VEXGU-918127 format. One record per residue (C-alpha): x negated, y negated, z negated; residue number from 1. Coordinates in steps of 0.001 Angstrom, whole numbers, plus 500000, padded with zeros to 6 digits. Last residue first. Layout:
<nodes>
<node <X, Y, Z>, NUM>,
...
</nodes>
This chain:
<nodes>
<node <526185, 477075, 491783>, 338>,
<node <528642, 476163, 494511>, 337>,
<node <529537, 477429, 497982>, 336>,
<node <533304, 477768, 498247>, 335>,
<node <534615, 481222, 499048>, 334>,
<node <538170, 481921, 500234>, 333>,
<node <537415, 480929, 503858>, 332>,
<node <534856, 483744, 504003>, 331>,
<node <537571, 486315, 503320>, 330>,
<node <538692, 486236, 506964>, 329>,
<node <542354, 487082, 507515>, 328>,
<node <543641, 490359, 508975>, 327>,
<node <546844, 490382, 506916>, 326>,
<node <545924, 493687, 505274>, 325>,
<node <542416, 492395, 504528>, 324>,
<node <543686, 489155, 502999>, 323>,
<node <546203, 491048, 500858>, 322>,
<node <543487, 493353, 499538>, 321>,
<node <541218, 490405, 498778>, 320>,
<node <544052, 488644, 496931>, 319>,
<node <544691, 491772, 494837>, 318>,
<node <541000, 492191, 494018>, 317>,
<node <540554, 488488, 493241>, 316>,
<node <543557, 488548, 490912>, 315>,
<node <542166, 491592, 489102>, 314>,
<node <538690, 490061, 488770>, 313>,
<node <540112, 486811, 487407>, 312>,
<node <542505, 488619, 485052>, 311>,
<node <539736, 490799, 483635>, 310>,
<node <537353, 487878, 483137>, 309>,
<node <540144, 485720, 481659>, 308>,
<node <541143, 488377, 479106>, 307>,
<node <537610, 489151, 477943>, 306>,
<node <537004, 485380, 477793>, 305>,
<node <540034, 484855, 475544>, 304>,
<node <539049, 487705, 473217>, 303>,
<node <535466, 486307, 473079>, 302>,
<node <536107, 482621, 472367>, 301>,
<node <537441, 482658, 468788>, 300>,
<node <534863, 485236, 467722>, 299>,
<node <531863, 483253, 468976>, 298>,
<node <531109, 481704, 465576>, 297>,
<node <527442, 482678, 465496>, 296>,
<node <527889, 484285, 462070>, 295>,
<node <530861, 486338, 463284>, 294>,
<node <528869, 487506, 466295>, 293>,
<node <525887, 488435, 464129>, 292>,
<node <528117, 490241, 461628>, 291>,
<node <528960, 492754, 464322>, 290>,
<node <532319, 494306, 465231>, 289>,
<node <534338, 491093, 465151>, 288>,
<node <534565, 490329, 468863>, 287>,
<node <534897, 494021, 469647>, 286>,
<node <537887, 494185, 467295>, 285>,
<node <539417, 490997, 468730>, 284>,
<node <539308, 492428, 472256>, 283>,
<node <540690, 495754, 471031>, 282>,
<node <543540, 493947, 469250>, 281>,
<node <544156, 491901, 472395>, 280>,
<node <544605, 495036, 474476>, 279>,
<node <546674, 496771, 471790>, 278>,
<node <549057, 493812, 471670>, 277>,
<node <549520, 493954, 475437>, 276>,
<node <549979, 497748, 475321>, 275>,
<node <552582, 497533, 472524>, 274>,
<node <554551, 494813, 474326>, 273>,
<node <554651, 496974, 477473>, 272>,
<node <555729, 500008, 475457>, 271>,
<node <558515, 497889, 473941>, 270>,
<node <559586, 496934, 477461>, 269>,
<node <559555, 500563, 478565>, 268>,
<node <561771, 501480, 475610>, 267>,
<node <564080, 498534, 476385>, 266>,
<node <564831, 499963, 479823>, 265>,
<node <565782, 497996, 482927>, 264>,
<node <566295, 494334, 481992>, 263>,
<node <563474, 494406, 479443>, 262>,
<node <561347, 496040, 482145>, 261>,
<node <561122, 492711, 483971>, 260>,
<node <558654, 491495, 481329>, 259>,
<node <556145, 494147, 482492>, 258>,
<node <555986, 492937, 486099>, 257>,
<node <553252, 490337, 485647>, 256>,
<node <551165, 491953, 482911>, 255>,
<node <551430, 495333, 484583>, 254>,
<node <550108, 493873, 487835>, 253>,
<node <547291, 492157, 485934>, 252>,
<node <546335, 495338, 484091>, 251>,
<node <546438, 497360, 487309>, 250>,
<node <544074, 494875, 488986>, 249>,
<node <541749, 494791, 485983>, 248>,
<node <541733, 498624, 485861>, 247>,
<node <541002, 499297, 489533>, 246>,
<node <537276, 498430, 489496>, 245>,
<node <536660, 501095, 486847>, 244>,
<node <537293, 503862, 489401>, 243>,
<node <534012, 503232, 491204>, 242>,
<node <532623, 502547, 494701>, 241>,
<node <536066, 503192, 496157>, 240>,
<node <535858, 504957, 499522>, 239>,
<node <535204, 504479, 503233>, 238>,
<node <531953, 502519, 502909>, 237>,
<node <533208, 499489, 504838>, 236>,
<node <536720, 499612, 503431>, 235>,
<node <535477, 499874, 499842>, 234>,
<node <533181, 496876, 500369>, 233>,
<node <536123, 494957, 501842>, 232>,
<node <538271, 495889, 498826>, 231>,
<node <535467, 494660, 496479>, 230>,
<node <535153, 491239, 498091>, 229>,
<node <537873, 489452, 496135>, 228>,
<node <537103, 491250, 492863>, 227>,
<node <533509, 490057, 492753>, 226>,
<node <534668, 486598, 493851>, 225>,
<node <537201, 486428, 490998>, 224>,
<node <534460, 487609, 488642>, 223>,
<node <532211, 484697, 489613>, 222>,
<node <535064, 482183, 489539>, 221>,
<node <536053, 483257, 486033>, 220>,
<node <532445, 482860, 484884>, 219>,
<node <532260, 479406, 486481>, 218>,
<node <535461, 478340, 484664>, 217>,
<node <534253, 479795, 481358>, 216>,
<node <531156, 477641, 481560>, 215>,
<node <527364, 478022, 481530>, 214>,
<node <527089, 481073, 483760>, 213>,
<node <524946, 483849, 482283>, 212>,
<node <521161, 483606, 482214>, 211>,
<node <519412, 486884, 483005>, 210>,
<node <516452, 488156, 481015>, 209>,
<node <515055, 491141, 482900>, 208>,
<node <514524, 494552, 481365>, 207>,
<node <512013, 497376, 481613>, 206>,
<node <511894, 500748, 479857>, 205>,
<node <515384, 501998, 480746>, 204>,
<node <514820, 502311, 484510>, 203>,
<node <517835, 502683, 486803>, 202>,
<node <517281, 504918, 489807>, 201>,
<node <518731, 504980, 493320>, 200>,
<node <518303, 507973, 495632>, 199>,
<node <518732, 508272, 499391>, 198>,
<node <520769, 510789, 501364>, 197>,
<node <522028, 508379, 504032>, 196>,
<node <525325, 507833, 502204>, 195>,
<node <523351, 507036, 499045>, 194>,
<node <521412, 504243, 500758>, 193>,
<node <524583, 502978, 502444>, 192>,
<node <526239, 502784, 499014>, 191>,
<node <523273, 500704, 497864>, 190>,
<node <523816, 498292, 500753>, 189>,
<node <527544, 498059, 500041>, 188>,
<node <527044, 497340, 496350>, 187>,
<node <524224, 494858, 497013>, 186>,
<node <526445, 492887, 499426>, 185>,
<node <528885, 492350, 496556>, 184>,
<node <529575, 488729, 497588>, 183>,
<node <529190, 487061, 501010>, 182>,
<node <529900, 490458, 502523>, 181>,
<node <530154, 489689, 506244>, 180>,
<node <526376, 489342, 506266>, 179>,
<node <525863, 493064, 505620>, 178>,
<node <522352, 493456, 504234>, 177>,
<node <519817, 494893, 506685>, 176>,
<node <519726, 498218, 508502>, 175>,
<node <519610, 501876, 507477>, 174>,
<node <516239, 503051, 508808>, 173>,
<node <514400, 499826, 509601>, 172>,
<node <515578, 498434, 506279>, 171>,
<node <514188, 501475, 504457>, 170>,
<node <510763, 500869, 506024>, 169>,
<node <510221, 497960, 503622>, 168>,
<node <510283, 500426, 500726>, 167>,
<node <512648, 499027, 498159>, 166>,
<node <512568, 497488, 494655>, 165>,
<node <515905, 496297, 493315>, 164>,
<node <516865, 493160, 491432>, 163>,
<node <520147, 494689, 490239>, 162>,
<node <521006, 498382, 490392>, 161>,
<node <523702, 500414, 492153>, 160>,
<node <525173, 503914, 492370>, 159>,
<node <523089, 505366, 489546>, 158>,
<node <520492, 508065, 488886>, 157>,
<node <519276, 507524, 485335>, 156>,
<node <515919, 507117, 483655>, 155>,
<node <516793, 507347, 479972>, 154>,
<node <518147, 505272, 477082>, 153>,
<node <520666, 503246, 479071>, 152>,
<node <521906, 499661, 478897>, 151>,
<node <525232, 497770, 478933>, 150>,
<node <524533, 495622, 482003>, 149>,
<node <522443, 498034, 484105>, 148>,
<node <524759, 500800, 482970>, 147>,
<node <527993, 499350, 484355>, 146>,
<node <530263, 501558, 482287>, 145>,
<node <533036, 498981, 481937>, 144>,
<node <532414, 495249, 482442>, 143>,
<node <534187, 493472, 479561>, 142>,
<node <535032, 496379, 477289>, 141>,
<node <531578, 497822, 477999>, 140>,
<node <529932, 494553, 476836>, 139>,
<node <527306, 492646, 478847>, 138>,
<node <529713, 490183, 480461>, 137>,
<node <531467, 489530, 477138>, 136>,
<node <528362, 488883, 475043>, 135>,
<node <526928, 486345, 477506>, 134>,
<node <530269, 484488, 477713>, 133>,
<node <530508, 484367, 473898>, 132>,
<node <527014, 482881, 473650>, 131>,
<node <527991, 480244, 476208>, 130>,
<node <531109, 479283, 474222>, 129>,
<node <529282, 479154, 470910>, 128>,
<node <526738, 476728, 472376>, 127>,
<node <523086, 477776, 472458>, 126>,
<node <522795, 477218, 476217>, 125>,
<node <522627, 479482, 479289>, 124>,
<node <523550, 482441, 477115>, 123>,
<node <521402, 485521, 477717>, 122>,
<node <522202, 488780, 479494>, 121>,
<node <519477, 491417, 479246>, 120>,
<node <519732, 493163, 482597>, 119>,
<node <518323, 496683, 482708>, 118>,
<node <516097, 497503, 485652>, 117>,
<node <516053, 498578, 489254>, 116>,
<node <514775, 501263, 491592>, 115>,
<node <515720, 501750, 495228>, 114>,
<node <514814, 504363, 497823>, 113>,
<node <513075, 506433, 495180>, 112>,
<node <510114, 508767, 495567>, 111>,
<node <510303, 509061, 491779>, 110>,
<node <506574, 508396, 491235>, 109>,
<node <506316, 505841, 494054>, 108>,
<node <509379, 503855, 493003>, 107>,
<node <508428, 504153, 489334>, 106>,
<node <504969, 502645, 489941>, 105>,
<node <506494, 499894, 492075>, 104>,
<node <509111, 499022, 489477>, 103>,
<node <506716, 499002, 486517>, 102>,
<node <503955, 497003, 488188>, 101>,
<node <506423, 494443, 489533>, 100>,
<node <507934, 493827, 486099>, 99>,
<node <504690, 493896, 484108>, 98>,
<node <504745, 490133, 483394>, 97>,
<node <508365, 490266, 482209>, 96>,
<node <510842, 488538, 484537>, 95>,
<node <513007, 485503, 483769>, 94>,
<node <516334, 485231, 485574>, 93>,
<node <518737, 482838, 487295>, 92>,
<node <516272, 482751, 490200>, 91>,
<node <517297, 486227, 491350>, 90>,
<node <515002, 488971, 492667>, 89>,
<node <514763, 491378, 495599>, 88>,
<node <511539, 493391, 495634>, 87>,
<node <510017, 494611, 498902>, 86>,
<node <507288, 497198, 499390>, 85>,
<node <505062, 497443, 502470>, 84>,
<node <504755, 493652, 502376>, 83>,
<node <504746, 491108, 505191>, 82>,
<node <508036, 489302, 504663>, 81>,
<node <509739, 487220, 507354>, 80>,
<node <512558, 489499, 508526>, 79>,
<node <513307, 490684, 504987>, 78>,
<node <513447, 487120, 503661>, 77>,
<node <515799, 485977, 506418>, 76>,
<node <517923, 489047, 505668>, 75>,
<node <518110, 488157, 501980>, 74>,
<node <519069, 484572, 502747>, 73>,
<node <521846, 485651, 505105>, 72>,
<node <523135, 488034, 502425>, 71>,
<node <523162, 485199, 499817>, 70>,
<node <525117, 482471, 501649>, 69>,
<node <523717, 479073, 502691>, 68>,
<node <524184, 479573, 506462>, 67>,
<node <521295, 477131, 506980>, 66>,
<node <518932, 479321, 504905>, 65>,
<node <515609, 477502, 504847>, 64>,
<node <512273, 479087, 503961>, 63>,
<node <509881, 478342, 501101>, 62>,
<node <506546, 480070, 500516>, 61>,
<node <504480, 481185, 497521>, 60>,
<node <501263, 483214, 497923>, 59>,
<node <499240, 479998, 498315>, 58>,
<node <500163, 478927, 494763>, 57>,
<node <499242, 475426, 493582>, 56>,
<node <500692, 473107, 496239>, 55>,
<node <503727, 475345, 496705>, 54>,
<node <504409, 474993, 492966>, 53>,
<node <505134, 471267, 493179>, 52>,
<node <507145, 471922, 496354>, 51>,
<node <509392, 474320, 494406>, 50>,
<node <510283, 471608, 491885>, 49>,
<node <511213, 469162, 494650>, 48>,
<node <513217, 471876, 496403>, 47>,
<node <515290, 472567, 493282>, 46>,
<node <515901, 468899, 492415>, 45>,
<node <519616, 468970, 493376>, 44>,
<node <521199, 469264, 496830>, 43>,
<node <519887, 472712, 497700>, 42>,
<node <519816, 473688, 501378>, 41>,
<node <520570, 477404, 500970>, 40>,
<node <516945, 478038, 500030>, 39>,
<node <515053, 481226, 500783>, 38>,
<node <512138, 481629, 498393>, 37>,
<node <509412, 484051, 499477>, 36>,
<node <506938, 485294, 496864>, 35>,
<node <503875, 487121, 498162>, 34>,
<node <501913, 489938, 496585>, 33>,
<node <498329, 491237, 496682>, 32>,
<node <497968, 494374, 494585>, 31>,
<node <496731, 493961, 491022>, 30>,
<node <500200, 493374, 489599>, 29>,
<node <499960, 491650, 486209>, 28>,
<node <502613, 489110, 487205>, 27>,
<node <502123, 485390, 486764>, 26>,
<node <504010, 484040, 489785>, 25>,
<node <507288, 485756, 488832>, 24>,
<node <507459, 484445, 485270>, 23>,
<node <506348, 480867, 485933>, 22>,
<node <508597, 480735, 488981>, 21>,
<node <511704, 481778, 487066>, 20>,
<node <511168, 479407, 484140>, 19>,
<node <510434, 476548, 486556>, 18>,
<node <513531, 477202, 488653>, 17>,
<node <516109, 477666, 485892>, 16>,
<node <517824, 474261, 485591>, 15>,
<node <516793, 473199, 489093>, 14>,
<node <518616, 476165, 490658>, 13>,
<node <520728, 474389, 493264>, 12>,
<node <520632, 477278, 495744>, 11>,
<node <518048, 480061, 495814>, 10>,
<node <517753, 483446, 497541>, 9>,
<node <514669, 485329, 496284>, 8>,
<node <512333, 487651, 498162>, 7>,
<node <509306, 489331, 496567>, 6>,
<node <506906, 491004, 499002>, 5>,
<node <504274, 493553, 498024>, 4>,
<node <501037, 494102, 499946>, 3>,
<node <498519, 496683, 501106>, 2>,
<node <500000, 500000, 500000>, 1>,
</nodes>
């Protein structure tokens, strides 16, 4: 192996850019590596910050992404990188100094097509609201059995990982990222790996600090977009990527039609009331289950955020399904913001 390429889509990342660059440019990897940033024409100070680093680090480069969306950025990076191995990263994160070493060593040892790490979700600020958001999107009740979010104690074969490490030749074999999928392109690409007989591994011994969104509104939008594009991912790969994706949609449907049961059968209506109360009881229980959360004062936010995350994903899933059935383009439902 002669070189490793790191590709990173960026857009309006001034808040995180220095932390990200300091971590990714000071890796312990002995092999030569390049870092390619692909910018969706940022309107904040992101490019100014990057230019400061371009003067100091010859292995850092900046490319433009006129389309502005993530899959286009990834494909620009793939087409312009020079490495035998390719690592896809995110600027919302901070990487341990042995990150590249660990992933590349595991990729070679396991003969993997993709290897990734655990995500340690951090609040973007020390506010109670931001801490509650970080807890919710890394909790099984919030995101199900998504192992890279909730953790694992052993090397595990999985259906998807974040911030993956690939052989460059893989893209010649199965193609690039699907540019129709403005969201969830990783899910579809990883499904293509598995469909072609490849293997994806999650590593328990390395984690990346990922900063959650800094508002409930942005978190809702993120999960709405995840839900919106999931039906299209399912259509492209010919099956559901997981059963857990259906629960928010079913919960929302039940929430909407449940009150009508009072006109049909009171027993069904009482069951509906019981399920709603049980849902919020579980949310409150998980909000109270550690003294740390009580001490940090996040308890009042967490049940609400659990609810809003599930509703946002469910609404997005239903809307995405309707859009597909009506033959409309999902792209018009996404507004580029950060």
